[in-house]
C-alpha positions in Angstrom: -63.6 -131.9 47.1 -65.3 -131.6 43.7 -69.0 -131.0 43.5 -69.0 -133.3 40.5 -67.4 -136.2 42.4 -70.0 -135.7 45.2 -73.0 -135.9 42.8 -71.4 -138.8 41.0 -71.0 -140.6 44.3 -74.6 -139.8 45.3 -76.0 -140.9 41.9 -75.8 -144.6 42.8 -78.6 -146.1 44.9 -76.2 -148.5 46.7 -74.0 -145.7 47.8 -77.0 -143.7 49.1 -78.0 -146.8 51.1 -74.5 -147.0 52.6 -74.8 -143.3 53.6 -78.2 -144.0 55.2 -76.7 -146.9 57.1 -73.9 -144.7 58.4 -76.4 -142.2 59.8 -76.8 -144.6 62.7 -73.2 -144.7 63.5 -69.7 -145.9 62.4 -69.6 -149.3 60.7 -67.0 -151.7 59.3 -67.1 -152.7 55.6 -68.2 -156.2 56.9 -71.1 -154.7 58.8 -72.1 -152.7 55.8 -71.8 -155.7 53.4 -74.4 -157.6 55.5 -77.0 -155.2 54.2 -76.4 -155.9 50.5 -76.6 -158.8 48.1 -73.3 -158.1 46.5 -69.7 -159.2 47.0 -67.5 -157.7 49.7 -65.2 -156.3 46.9 -68.2 -154.6 45.4 -69.1 -152.9 48.7 -65.4 -151.9 49.1 -65.6 -150.3 45.6 -68.6 -148.2 46.6 -66.9 -147.2 49.9 -63.8 -146.2 47.9 -65.9 -143.9 45.7 -67.6 -142.4 48.8 -64.2 -141.9 50.4 -62.8 -140.2 47.2 -65.8 -137.9 47.2 -65.0 -137.1 50.9 -68.5 -138.2 51.9 -67.2 -140.7 54.4 -64.1 -141.0 56.6 -62.2 -144.3 57.0 -60.5 -144.8 60.4 -58.5 -147.9 61.2 -59.0 -149.3 64.7 -57.1 -152.4 65.4 -57.6 -154.8 62.5 -60.8 -153.1 61.3 -61.5 -150.0 59.3 -64.6 -148.1 60.5 -66.5 -145.8 58.1 -68.3 -142.7 59.3 -70.2 -139.8 57.6 -68.5 -136.5 56.8 -71.3 -134.2 57.5 -69.2 -131.1 56.4 -69.5 -132.2 52.7 -73.3 -132.5 53.1 -73.4 -129.0 54.5 -71.4 -127.6 51.6 -73.7 -129.3 49.1 -76.7 -127.9 50.9 -75.3 -124.4 50.8 -74.6 -124.8 47.1 -78.3 -125.9 46.5 -79.8 -123.2 48.7 -78.0 -120.4 46.8 -80.3 -121.1 43.8 -83.4 -120.6 45.9 -82.1 -117.3 47.3 -81.1 -115.9 43.8 -84.5 -116.6 42.3 -86.7 -114.9 45.0 -88.5 -112.0 43.6 -87.7 -112.8 40.0 -90.4 -113.7 37.5 -89.8 -117.1 35.9 
């Protein structure tokens, strides 16, 4: 996982909304698409970017693919951000 890919994926409002939706549980692409005014291929493209950034998992169950959050990546990003707070403590800026 590249931190650049992660931030690129998070930079789009639609992808952030998809991640918000997935906080409530696994969803199919069709279920996710119902929350947007864009084509299903458009939603699939956003899901592909999230998958490539490893922010979501895609698991095939029968004829459907279910998407779920990969919380490990969020923990890694948070650790990366927190390191800046801990390195500036006690320093005059």
